[in-house]
C-alpha positions in Angstrom: -14.5 -34.0 26.0 -15.9 -30.5 26.2 -15.6 -28.5 23.0 -13.7 -25.3 23.0 -16.0 -22.4 22.1 -13.5 -20.3 20.2 -9.9 -20.5 19.0 -7.9 -17.6 17.5 -5.0 -18.0 15.1 -2.9 -14.8 14.9 -0.4 -15.4 12.0 0.3 -13.6 8.8 1.3 -16.8 7.0 -1.8 -18.2 5.1 -0.2 -21.7 4.8 0.3 -21.9 8.6 -3.3 -20.7 9.2 -4.7 -23.1 6.7 -2.7 -26.0 8.3 -3.8 -25.2 11.8 -7.5 -24.8 10.8 -7.3 -28.1 8.9 -5.9 -30.0 11.9 -8.4 -28.4 14.2 -11.3 -29.3 12.0 -10.2 -33.0 11.7 -10.0 -33.1 15.5 -13.5 -31.5 15.9 -12.6 -29.8 19.1 -13.8 -26.3 18.5 -17.0 -24.5 17.6 -15.5 -21.4 16.1 -12.0 -20.6 14.6 -11.1 -17.1 13.8 -7.8 -15.9 12.2 -6.1 -12.5 12.3 -3.1 -11.4 10.1 -1.4 -9.4 12.9 -1.6 -8.7 16.6 -3.3 -5.3 16.2 -6.2 -6.8 14.3 -6.6 -9.4 17.0 -6.3 -7.1 20.0 -8.8 -4.6 18.5 -11.3 -7.5 18.0 -10.7 -8.9 21.5 -11.3 -5.4 23.0 -14.5 -5.1 21.0 -15.7 -8.5 22.1 -15.1 -7.5 25.7 -16.9 -4.2 25.3 -19.9 -6.2 24.0 -19.6 -8.7 26.9 -18.8 -11.4 24.5 -16.2 -14.1 25.2 -12.7 -13.9 23.8 -11.1 -17.1 22.4 -10.1 -19.7 25.0 -7.1 -20.8 22.9 -4.8 -18.6 20.9 -2.1 -19.7 18.4 0.3 -16.7 18.2 3.1 -16.1 15.7 5.9 -13.8 16.8 7.0 -12.2 13.5 4.2 -10.3 11.9 3.8 -6.8 10.4 2.0 -3.9 12.2 2.0 -5.5 15.7 4.1 -8.6 16.3 3.5 -11.4 18.8 5.4 -9.8 21.6 3.6 -6.4 21.2 0.3 -8.3 21.2 1.2 -10.1 24.4 2.3 -6.9 26.1 -1.1 -5.4 25.5 -3.1 -8.7 25.9 -1.8 -9.3 29.5 -3.2 -5.9 30.6 -6.7 -6.8 29.5 -9.1 -7.5 32.5 -9.5 -11.2 31.8 -9.9 -13.2 35.0 -10.0 -16.7 33.5 -6.9 -18.4 32.0 -6.4 -18.2 28.2 -4.1 -20.8 26.6 -1.6 -18.9 24.4 0.6 -21.0 22.1 3.5 -19.1 20.6 4.3 -20.6 17.3 7.5 -19.6 15.6 10.2 -20.6 13.1 12.6 -18.4 15.0 15.8 -19.8 16.4 16.8 -16.6 18.2 17.5 -17.3 21.9 16.0 -13.9 22.7 12.6 -15.2 21.7 12.8 -18.0 24.3 13.9 -15.4 26.9 10.9 -13.2 25.9 8.6 -16.2 26.3 10.0 -16.9 29.8 9.5 -13.2 30.7 5.9 -13.2 29.7 5.2 -16.4 31.5 6.1 -14.6 34.8 3.9 -11.6 34.0 0.5 -13.2 33.6 -1.8 -15.8 34.9 -2.5 -17.0 31.4 -0.9 -20.2 30.2 1.8 -19.4 27.6 3.5 -22.2 25.7 6.3 -22.0 23.1 6.4 -24.3 20.0 8.4 -24.3 16.8 6.8 -24.4 13.4 5.5 -26.4 11.9 3.2 -27.6 14.6 2.2 -31.2 14.6 -1.3 -32.7 14.9 -0.4 -34.4 18.1 0.7 -31.1 19.6 -2.7 -29.5 18.7 -4.4 -32.5 20.3 -2.5 -32.0 23.5 -3.1 -28.2 23.5 -6.9 -28.5 22.9 -7.3 -31.4 25.4 -5.6 -29.5 28.1 -7.7 -26.4 27.5 
């Protein structure tokens, strides 16, 4: 299996970030894992990477509820970036609000990227499936 070059975790919960990083490291599927505490921090870094002709992460784990820029605001801006290849975006949430599922369906129709929706806590087998498919 080909290793993923880079994975981003965009989540303000340090326990979730730690858990995802730990599962990814035991699976040994990625060369580089970077985390961000909100969508603005991530989008600013992605734009900087693109300006320097560097690659943005191939897989993104995205929380919905975060300060400064939430997951939906991040997606709104992310889908406008001139990225031609598909990025796998995995929305991770503890939300049970039906509006969040509707937002997910909306964004799936607005982009060529692969957007998935999973409830927290994410399980190791789900991470295996995500990284294998990427």
